[in-house]
N, C-alpha and C positions, 0 to 999 in steps of 0.2 A: 306631566303627559310629554311635553316635546322635549325634555331631557332624554325622556327613554327611548323617544324616536330617533334621538341623534345618536347614543350610545350603540342601540341596536341597527342602525344603518352602518357605524363604523365597524362593529364587529363584522356586520355581513361583509361589508368591502374588503376588508382585512382579509377574511377567509377565502375571499376571491385571488387576492393579490399573488402574484408570482413568487413573490420572496418570501414565502411559508419558512418557519423557522425548524424544519426538520430535514434531514438528509433522505436521499432517495435510497432505493433499494436495489440490487440487481442478482441474477443467478449466476454462479460462477461454478466451472466444470474446469477442474484439473486435465488438459489434454495432453501435454508433454513437458519435458526438461528441455532446456537446448540451449545453444548448440552441444552440450552435454559436457557443462563447467561442474565440477565436482572436487569438493575438496574435503579430506578428512573422512570419506566416505558416507558425505552428504551432498546432496544437490546444492548449487548454487544457482543465482540469479544467470539465465533467465526462466522462471516459471510460467507456461505459456497457458493461457484460459480461452474458453469461450465463456463470452458473456451473453446472458440471455440468449443462449442458444446459436448465437451467430458463428456464421462457419469460418470467420476472421479472428484468428487468436490474437490476445493481447499478452502481452509481457509483462508480467509483475515480480517484486522483489520480497521476499519474505522476510518481515522481522521478528516472527515469532517462533522461535529455536525450539520450543518447548512441547509445542502441539505437533499433530502430523494429519498429512492428507495423501489419498492416494489417486492413481492415475483413474479418470472417470469418475472421483469422487463429484458429487454437485451439492451446493449449499448457497443460502442466501446470505448477501454480506450488504452490509450499511455501507455507503461510499458517504465518506467526510472527507470535504475541499481542504487541502492545505491552503492556507493564506497568511496573511500578516497577523492576524490575530491566533493563529495555533502555536503551540506549546513549541518550546526550544527543541524538545526531543523529535518532535515531528518536522520541524525546518532542518534540524540535522540530517534527520531521515531521508527527505527529500532531496538534500546536497547528496548523500551517499547514493539514492538512486540516480542521479544526474552523472556521476562518476561510473557507474555498474553498466548503466544503457549508453553510454556513448560509444559510439564504433570505433573509434581508435582509443580505446583503453584496453592494454595488453590484458589477458586474461588472467595473470596473477593479481592483479591491481582489480580487476571485477571481482575476485576470489575475497580480496582485503576487505572493499566497499561492504559485500556480503555479510563476513563476520563482523566489520564495525557494525554493520545493522544489527545483528544480533546482540553483541555484547552493549549497545547503547540501551536496549531494554532489559537484558540480564548480565550486567557487569560480571558475574562469576563464571562466565564461559571464559576459555581460552582456545583461539584459533588452532588447529593441527598444522603442523609446519609442512606441507605438501604442495604439489603443484604449483610451486614458489610462493605459496601464501606464507607469511610470517607472521608473530605477533607484532613484531616492528611495523610492518606495513599496516595491520589493523590499527597500531596506536596513531600512526601517521596520519591514516584516513578519519579518524575520528578527532584528531586535534583539527585538521583541515576544515571538517564539519563544523567545529565548533566556531572556528573563526570565520566561518564563509561569508559572502553576501547576501543576504536572502532578499533583497529588495524587491525585485521583480521576477525572479527566476522560477520560482515554483508556483505559479497561478494556475498551471495546468496540471498539477498531481493533486492525488487523494490517496486515504487510507480505505482499504476495503477490510471492514471488521465483521467477521462471522457474527451471523444472529443464530443464539443460542437455540437448539431445538431442530434447526433447518438442516441439519447435516444426517447422513445414515443412523438409524436409531442404536446401532449396534458400534457406532464410531464415537471416539471424543470430539471435543470441541475441534474446528479447523483451524489452521494458522491464519494469522492476520498479514494483509501485503501491503504494498505502497506502490501505485504506479500513475499512469496517465489518467485524469480524469475524465470519464466518460463523455463522448460527444452528444450533446442533446438531441433528441430527435427532432425532425424539423415540423414546426407547427402545422394544423390541420386546418 
């Protein structure tokens, strides 16, 4: 009886723990893209979203080239933090976001970083040579991402993975994104 009580108490306390082993979900609404980056007829970083209905927009980078989203479309996404135990590809993706989101990065390099993110998860893609984007630049960004120091740079980044079935019924699965991890709401 004593061991059953100890195990029950441990399970109950674990259930109350803030360190639960699941990720949070958020509601994303694509508001706009901007400042108007475009390469090969497709939008590139930044994609601006309302998160959970906020009037402040969050800029995210797409890393799923093959699915589509539309302005005003809303869906649920699972937020998966990027950390030291993340896959190599996720760490490289965080590096590419850090390049694209740096305000001093020239627009062609933002495009190179965006195409590198797409090619990281779909090596069959080839970047178009428009608006200063080049396959040489994309390859350089992929090499830089592979060789980057990930030690403490990415603790504030997260993946935003769409929850199947949460998109409009006539639409396919939304794209996946990477961006700043959501700031937790203050405790009450």
